[in-house]
N, C-alpha and C positions, 0 to 999 in steps of 0.2 A: 463555267469551264468549257473549253473547246474540246470537241471529240473528233479524233482522227479516225476516219473510216478506212479500214484495211482488211483485205480478205481474211487474214489469219491472225492478226495481231491486235492487242489492246493493252497498253501499258503506260506507265508514267516514268519519265526520265528527266533528270536535271544534270546539266554539265556545268562545272564550276572551274574557272581559270584562276590560278594562284601564281604569284611571282616569287614566293619565298622557299620553293623547294629546289635544292641544289644537289645534295649528295645522294648517292645510291647505296643501298645496303646489301644488295645481292645481285647475282646474275645467274640466269638459267638457260641452258641450251635446249632448243626444241628441234624437231625435225625440219621445220621450215626456216628458222632464224634464231638469232640471239636476242633474248628479251632482257632489257634493262629494267630491274625491279627496284622499288623503293618503299620503305616503310613510312607511312604518314598516318599519324594518329592511330598507331597500332594496326594499321591496315596495309596490306600489300598492294602496291601500285605498279601497274604495267606501263611502260613508256613507249610510245609509238610516234610515227609521223604519218600524216595524211593531210592533203590540201595545203601542204607547206606549213603545217602547224604542229607544234609539239603537243601531243595528247597524253595526259597522265590519267590512267583509268583504274578503278577498282575491279572492273570487269575485263577479263582477257578477251582480246580480239585477234584470233589467229589470221584474220584477213589482212591486218595492217602490218606495216614495216616497223620492226623495232628500231629505236633510235636513241641517241644520247642528246636530247634537246630539252631546254627549259620548258616548263609548263605554260602553254598559252591557252589550253583548254583542259579542264579537269572534269572527268566523268565519274560520278559517285552514285552509289546505291544508298538510298535512305528514305525516311518518311518525310513527306511534304507537309509543312505546317498548314493547317486550315486557315490560319490568320493571314497567310500570304495570298489567298485567292484574290483579294481586292487589288493586288499589285498587277494583275493581268491587264495589259494595255494594248495587246495586239501589235506590239512593237518591240522595244528592247527588253521587255519581260513578257514571256509567253508561257501560259500554263494550259495543259490539255490532257487528254487521255485517249487510249486506244482500247476498245472494249475487249476484256478478257486477258489483257496483259498488264495493265496498270496505268499510272498517271505520271506526268513528267512536267518539268519546267525548264525553260531555256532563258538565260539572262545575259544580255549585253554581248552576245557572241563569244562568251568565255565560260559560261557555266551551264552544265546540264546535271540535273539530279533526277534519278530514275527510281520510282517506287513500284517494284513489280508486284503483280497480284500473287497470291499464295500459290506456290507450286509451279510457277512459270519456268520453263527450261531456258537456259542461256542462249540456245540456238534460235529461239524465237525472239529474244530481245535484240540480238546483234543486228539483224537486217533492218529493224526499225530504227535503231540508234544511228546506224550508218546511212540510212536513207532519209525518211521524212524528218527525223529529228535533227540530223546533221544539216539538212537543207535549211531549216529555220535558223540554226546557229550561223551558217555561212552567210545568209542574207542579213542577219543582224550585224555581221562584220563588213557590210557594204558591198558584197559581191552579188552579181547577177547569177542566179542558179537556175539552170534549165534541166528539163527532163530529157537528157541527151547523153549519148556515148560518143567518145572521140578517139582518134588515132593520129599518129604523126606521119606526115608525108612531106619530104623535102624541107624539113625544118619548120613546118607550120602545122597547126592543128586543123583537122577536118572532122566535122561532127554529123551525127544522125540524130534527129530530134523527132519525138513522137510519143504516143501513149504506150503503156505496158502491153507487151504482146505484139507490137508492130514490127519487131525485128532489129532494134538498135544493137542489142548485144550480139546477135547472130552476125550482123554485118561487120562490127569491129573485130569480132573473133575471126571472121573469114579473112580480113586483112592481116590480122596477127599471124594466121597460118601461112601467109605469103611473105612474111618477114618484116611487116610493119610493126611499130611499137604502139602500145595502147597507152592512153592518157587517163581516160575516165570511162566508167560504165554506169549509166543510169542517172547519176548525179554529176552535172558538169558546172563547175564554178568558174566564172569569168570575171577578171579584174578589168572593169571598164575605164578605170581612172588612169591606166597606162597610156603611153602615146599610141600604142596599138592594143586592141583588146587581147588580153592574155588568158589562155586556158590554164587553170591551176590543176596539176595532177592529183588524182584521187588516191586509190590504192590498188594493188595488183590482184584483182579478182574480177572475173566475168561470170555472170549468171546465165545459164543456158538450160533450155528444155532438152530432154534426152534426144529427141529427133534432130534438133539443131546440132547438138554435139556430135551425133553420129554422122550427119551430112558433112560436117567440117573435117572429120577424120579422127575424132576422139572415140575411145571405147567408153560409152556411158557408164558402164559398171565400174570404171576406174576412177570416176569423179565422185566426190562426196555430195550427198544431198544437202541443201541449205538447212533444212530441218525436217522433222518427222511429219509435218503437216503439208508438205509439198513434194512433188517429184522433180522440181527444178534443181539443177546441179550447180556446183561452184567450181569453176576452173581457177585455181590459185596459180598465178603466173610465177614461174621461177626465172623467166627471162622475157625480154620484149616488153618491159614496162618502163616508160620514161618518167623520171622524177623531176624533170626540168620544165618549167612553164614555157609554153610556146604561143606565138601570135596566132589568133584564130583566122583561118583563111576562108572557110566556107561552111555553111550549114545546109544539109539536105533534110527537108521536112518530108517525112515518110508518108506515103499514101499507097493505095492499091489500085491496080488497073489491069488491062488485058495483056500489056507488054511493057518491058522496061523502057522508061522515058524520063528525061530530065527537063523540067519546064521552069524558066525563070519566074520569080514572083515579083509582083509590083510592090512598091514600098509599103502601101497600106496593107496589103496581104501579109508581107513580112512582119510588120509590126503586130498585127493581130495574132499571127502564129507564135511569135515570141511571148506575148502575154499569155496566150492559151497554154503554152507548154512551159511556163515558169513554175518553179517549185514554190510551195507554201504561199501561193498568191492569194488564196482564200482565207489564210490563217493570219498573216501579218497585215491587218486591215487598218492600222494607224494611218491617218491621212498623210503624214510625212513619208512613211514607208511606201505608200501607194504612189505618191507623186514622184518619189525618187526612182521607183521601179519603172514607171512609164518613161522617165528621162533616160534610164539605162537602155531600155529597149529601143528608144528612138535613136540614141547614139550608136548602138550596135548596127541598126539598119543602115545608117549612114556610112559605116566603115567596112562592112564585109558583104560578101555575096550570099544570098539565100535563094535556094531553088527547091522545087518540089520533085521528089524522086518517086515516081510511080513504078510499081512492079507487081507481078502476079504473086499470089500466095502459094509459092512453090519453092521448096528448098533446092529442087533440081535446077532452078534458074539462077542460083547463086553465082556460078562462074561468069555468066553473061552480064549479070548486074555489076559484078566487080570490075569487069572490063569496061563497061559503060562509065563507071565512076572514075576509073583511072584515066580514061580518055578525056573526060570532062575536066579533071584536075589539071591535065596538061594544057587544055584550052584556056583555063582561067588566066594563064600568064600571057595570053595572046592579046593583041591590040583590041580585037573585037570585044573580048571579055572585059578589058579595062574600060572601054567606052561604055559598056552596059552598066558597070558599077558606077561610073561617073554620072550617067543619066539617071540612075536610081537615086543617087545622092541628091542631085538637083531636084528631081521630082518630089522626093520626100520633104526637102526643105520648103518647097512651094506650098505644102499643105499645112504648114505651121503658122 
């Protein structure tokens, strides 16, 4: 069995997609939204939309958008048969665990079953289901999934890519506070098979540390904590979340330095960074998945601009960083930027 290492979580999850659920038995109004509910096998199901998928779940997810969509993904709570351990192939059937929370399985991009450990609170389950576990499911559906957050600018998606704590969420939230719409936070799914790489919208929530929330203009005490084991906050967006897929324009790979600076990446560097910051890359180890993942990264490098964004570890520098990025996005449409992308494409092709 594979073990997912996470600071606060350990659980098992299985998501199952079914095509035979049509009617809804009840509706309930919440503070945030209207939840479409359905009784399946004597269990209450919540119906949501995320990543352009209809999600039917036994577990409530206040982070997600309620919807009236047929089930493409089913999230259920239940016991995982020991007999199915042998099915784990690191590809279209994955089974693993997160210490302290439970075990999970993900099958064919349409099924997740979660078996929680005794006494685990729902607030601990949800971030893992919507983060690492959902990343596995999205990759099983053929999407490239990056550790990145993104926002919309002039009808295109712009992303910040990097490890946890590097400032992805803080940057997209800063753009949101200036009137830009958010597409994804932390888990960015890309459809590489489109004529242009398309970013698939996630769900309307941004995770922020209290000092970041305060620097952007939020009152930290007004935002709920993700769960009792972290001081990280959840900003659930009531506006400024775009549900429409957008073509990916540029990715900024985050780094730290003495001053804000944007540096173009060579094709080989871009490819390495995409692989490095791909989700579930060490979990889905089936040779076909690995080969397809490399092909997706190569294709993305050939179609978009990747740069390294260096900046100091200072929230006070946010306005300067935002201005630098806005200026760079304007320059991307210039002839010089187009020539740079063309040269990158040619150079990358020459190494294959």
